[in-house]
N, C-alpha and C positions, 0 to 999 in steps of 0.2 A: 189214357194214361191218368193216373190220380194226381188230382193238383196238390202241391207242396204249400202247405198252410203255415211253415215254419217262418220266423218272423226276418230270418236274412235266407229267401230263398232267390231263385233265379230273378224274377222280375226287380226284387229290390237291388241284387246287386248291379245292376245295368243304371242305376240312379244313384244310389249313393256315394260309389268313386267317383264318378264325376260331381257331384256337388262338393265333395271334399276336397277334390282337386282342386277345383275354382277358387276355395277360400285358403288352401295352401300356395296356390299361385300369387295371390294378393299381399299373404303376409310375406313370402321370399322378397316380391318385388319392393315391398317397404322397407322389410329388413337392408334390402341393396342401397336402394336410395337415400336412406335416412342415414348412412356409413358418412362419417367425417375423415376425409382423410387416410380413406380403405379402413377405418375403426368402427365395429359397429359400436350398437348403444350398449353393449355390456362390456366394452373396452377390449374386444378380441380382433385381432386382424380380419378382414375378409378371407376366406379360406380357412383360417382356423389353424387347425393340426398342418394342412399341408403347408403350411411356412416353416416347420422343421425338415419336411422331405426337401424343397427347394434349396434352403440353406445349406443342409447337408451335401447335397449335390455340388455347391457352388463352392464350398470348402474342399470336396474330395477333388473338383476339377482344378482347383488353385493349386495343387499337387501338396496338397495335406489332407490325405485321407483319415487320420486318426483323430483331426479336430472335429469334426460331429459329436465326438463323445468326449468334448469339455464343454461343460455349462458356460463359462464365461465366452469361449470362442463362437459358440453357435447362436448365443443371444447376440453377438455384435453382428453376425451374418444376417440375424431374422429382422433386426434392425435397419441395414440396409435395403432388405425388401420392403418394409413397412416403417418406415420412420417414428410415424405418430404412436405406435404401439410401444408400450412397454412392459408386457408379458414375456416371460421364457416358456418355450414349448422346447421339453428336452427331445433329445434324439436316443432311443432305447433299442432301435431295431439292429441286426446283425449284419455283418458285411455284406451278404447274400442280397439283403434289401437294398442296401447303398449299391452295390453293381446295378441292381435293377432301377432304381431310378436315377441313375448317374445322368442321363441326358437332359432331365429337366431342369438343369443350371444353365443349360446352352440358350435357354430361351428366358425371357424378362418373367417376374414372377406373375404378375394376372394371367396372361397368355398361357404358360405352364400349367398353373390352375385349372384354365380351361381345357387345356389338351390333357391331362391327365385325368380329370373326371369324365371327360366325353369317351376316350380311349376305353377305360376301366366300365364304365358303363355300358357301353356299348357290349362289352365283352359279358355281364352280367344278363344282358337281356337277351342275349343269343344265347346264352346256357338255359335261362328260364324257358324260353321256347321250345327248348328239348323235352321239356315235362309236360307245358300246357300253352298251347295255343288258342286263337279267339279274342275276338273285340274284348268282351269282358273282362277275360284273363290280363290281356293289356292295360285297359283301364285299372283293374285293381293294382296292378304293378305301379302303375305311372301315380297314383294317388297313395301307394304304401309308405308310411312314415319314417319306414326304415332307410328308403331310397332318399327321402329327403332330407334326413339328419345327416346321413353320409354324405350328400352334396354342400350342405352346408358346412359340415367341419373338413371338407376336402380330404376324406380318409382312403384308407386303400380296402374298405370291409367290400365293395365291388370285386375288386380282384381277386381277395381270399374267398368270397364265396362263390365267386365263377369257379374258381380251381377246385373248392372241394365239391361242389355239385358235379362238377363237370368230370371229376374223377369218379365219382359214384356211376354217372351215368355210362361210364367207358368201361368198367369194372368188367362186367359180365363178358362184353366180346373182344375188347381190347386192353386186356390186362397190363401191357407193358406202357401203353398212353396213360392208362389210370395211376399207375406208381411214378410216372414222370410228373404227374401234374399233383400227387400227394406230397412228392418229393420239392416240388417248388413251393408248396404249403409252409415249406420250412423258413419261409420269409417271418413269418410269424408263428414260430412254434408253439405256443400255447393252446391255439386254435388246432394242432394237428395232432395232439396228444392220445385221441383215441381210433384214429386212423390205422394204425398199427395192429391195435387188438381187433379190428373189423374184419382185417386183411387175416389175421392167425385164426380167427372163428369160421372163417371158410375156407381155410386153406390157400389162400390166393398168394403164394409163394411167389411166383414171379410178378406180380404188382408189387409185393413187400421188399422184394431185392431190389426193382427198378426204382421204387420211393428212395431205399437209403443209397443207392447209388447215386440217383440225381441230386439229393441233399449233400452230400458230401464233394460231388463233381461242382455244385454251384459254391458250395462255400470255398473248396479248393482254388477256382477261378478267381472268387473275390480275393482271398489271401494272395494269391499270385499277383493279380493287379493291384492290390493297393498294401502290400506288406503286412508281415504278420504283426507290426506293431500296431496295426488298426483292428486287427483281431485280440490283441491283448489289451487296446485301449477300452472295445467292447467289452470284455470280459470284466475289467476293473471298473467299467460303469453301471453292470447290472445292480451291485449294492445299493447304487442310488434310487434305481428304480422300486425295490424292496423298501427303503427308507421310505420314499413317499407315499407308497401306499402303507406299510403298518403305523407310520407316523401321523396318519391323518391327513396330509398336506392334497391329496388327492380327493375330489368331490364324490363322496360315498353316493349321492344321489344319483349321479349319472353312470353308476357301476350297477347292472342288473346281477350279482352275485351273492350267494348265501354268505359269502365274508360281510358285504355291506350290509346285509340284512340284519346279523347277529349283532355288529358294531353300532348300528343306528338304534338297537334296542338298549344299547347301554352295557352291553356282556365285555367282559375283558378280552384283551387280545387272546390268548389263548383259547377262549371256548369260541373266537370268531374262526380262528384255524382247525380247531376240532371239527366244526360244525362243516366248514369248506372242504375239509378232507370226506367227511362221511358224504356230503351230498358227490362227490367225486367216486367214491367207491359205489355209492348208490346208481351213478349214471354209467358206469362201468359195467355195473351188472346188470342193468336192463338193456343194455346195448350187447351184450353177449348172449343174453335171454331170447333178444327179437333176432339176431344174426344167427343164432345157429337153432332155431324153431320155425323161422318165417323163410320161405323163397322168394316172397314178393320184395322185387326191389323197389318200390314206391315204399313202402313200410321202413324197408332198411335205411334206405336213404334218408327219410324223416326222422329216425329214432338217431342215426349219426351225427346229422348235422345239430339235431336239439341238442342230444348229449354233451357234445363237446362245448355249446355255449354255458355247460353247467359244471364244468370241470374245473378251470382255472380262477381265482378270484380277480385275476385283472383281466376285467372287461368292461367295455364300455357301451354305451347307447347306440354308437354307431356300427356296431360287431353285428346289432340284432338286424341290420339287412342280411344275414343269414336266414331269417325266419321266412322269408319269401320263398324258399324252396320247399320246407317242411309243409308250409300250408298248402302250396302247389300239390306237393304228393299226397296229401290226405285228402286233400277235395277230389282228386283223381279217384282214391279209394272211395270216397262218399258218392261220387257220380256212379261210379261202375259197380259197388256193390250195398249201395244204401247207404245212408247214416245212421249212427250209432247217437243215441241220446246225450247231449251233452257236448258232443263235438262241436259243433259249429259255433258256439259260445267259447269254447277255447280257442279257435281259429281267430275269433273275432278279437278276442281279447289278445292274442298275438299277434295280431296285425297292428291293433292300437299301441301296442307296450311300446315302440320307441317314442310314439308323441308324449304318452302319459308318464311314462319314469319317473321324469326330474319332476315333474310339477306333484304329482302325487307323493312323492317321496318328501319334498317340502311339506306340503301340507298334512301329511297325516304321519310323518317321522317314520315311515315304514315304507322299505323298498319292496316294490311289488315284483321286481324284475325275476328272482329265482322262484317265486308263486305261480306265476304264470308259466314260467318254463317248465317248473317241473309237474304241472295240470298237463301241458302238451305232452311231456313225456309219458305219462300217466295214460294218455289217451293213447298212445302208440303200443304201449305195451298190453294196454286192454285190447286192442283191435288185435294185437298179434294172438292172444289168448283165445279172442272168440273165432279167429280164422282157423280152417283146418289145418290142423298140425302136418308139418312135413310132408306137405304134397308132392305127390309125384313130380320131378321136373318138366315132362312131356307137358303135362296139365298147367302148369304154371306158366308155362312159354305161351301156352295158347292164350290164357288169361292177359298175361300182361301186355302181349303183343296187340291184342284186341282192345286194351282200354284206352290209354292216356290222352291221345289228340283226338280221336273222332269223338269223343263224349264230351270234349270240354265246351262249356258253354259259350255262346257268342251272339 
């Protein structure tokens, strides 16, 4: 076998993630140990965004499920969790997500944070292992910056990424289950926008019907449990989220979207919105092309999850935990079929992006997020165009079944 002389070969992948993980663990320990009264050096509570989940649950459990959508009331609940914190974390999620996180308020704040992260991370890892197994893959995942950014923020990206990737893995043989998982993704609807388009592209009508039914059923149960006033409060609260984004109150350095890129370049609001719309249309076109012209599920899955990150202007660095799955799928393709020039460089950039996005944007006044995500989507479209178009299903089945796990590096 010819030796792989690329700078990012298997031998180096057995070393680099371990070194990176050791550094991350030291930094994470210092971050936790230097916190004062559960507030870190940046003035954020430990768990950061998780405080809004816990506080929303506490308010709902107290018999006032519409209160999480009131900024003064949720701020009061957050002060109960971490009295030393003076930051407001608004709750912009639909009642269906409030229903999902309702049990969190039954547990004190820090144990609830640990429980939430442990359960969602376990699901994330379980789905990842359905794509790529082996010690090297697990080391790469353990050191993945997107994982640590999500842990520190206490966010829900492990859950949404597992639902998205799990749906893709199930779609070929268990379309109804795939539809249910896509329907559950409605807890964060801006990340689910492209899934119906992918289902339509492949004529997956049972999965599409199941996804719609699941989303409506979840919302219906939430409204039945919390009352219609909660749904109305959520709808009335949405303009607040738009105002924060459009008004510049949200830190653009942490938002890997074309909207943030254009705004940081000094362009007016209308130009940023137009650029975001153009990117969304481009992502839809790339998704449609790949899902219509390739029968490889690795390529389809990577394209859908990457394109989903390019559609909405409301995207944060912790959402980049999704990138673990496209990176894994492309790695399977590279190991199985051979690498195309530039692919591994793009994958390395995507792997590092959650860590570098904020400091690079601050230093350069340029948002690199959409550039890296766009490069990854381009890599996927290029691979689709270089593969055999519309291969016979029987041939594809043989190739897909023979590829992913057995050839994973270990």
